[in-house]
C-alpha positions, 0 to 999 in steps of 0.5 A: 842101047848097044852103044851105051852098053859098049861104053859102060863095058869100055869104061870099066875095062879101061879103068881096070887096065890102068891099075897095072901101069900105075902100080908098076910106076909107083913100085919102080923107085928110079936108078937105071929103071927110070925110063921104064917108069916114065913109059908106065906113067905115059901109058897110064895117062893114055889109058886114063884119058881114053877111059875119060873119053868113053865116060864122056861119050857115055854121059852124052858129052860128045863134043868133049869126047870127040873134040878134046879127049880123043885127040889128046889120047892119040897125042899121048899114044904118039908120045908113048911110041916116041918115048919107047923108041928112045928107050929101047933103041937109044942109037936109032936114027930117030933118037939121034935126030930128036937129040940133034945129032948127026944123021 
């Protein structure tokens, strides 16, 4: 009972939270703000995939939720973190290594 209620509340809250980065990514047209737009797209995709994870768990598809959607959401979150570091700190050591630059 409590787990079901938790997943219902989580699905509603998570899909509601996805509206904000989707709206921001649609409103940003490009130019020098394309990095921010890309961050919002990655964040929105993480939120939506995590929402589908809770929906799959609610509907009883535990293999789909735990075996595919949860690792996918973690991978997207890691991609978000790397993209955020590359945008916020373009001269950092991690960014230079990812671009193939010198140490």
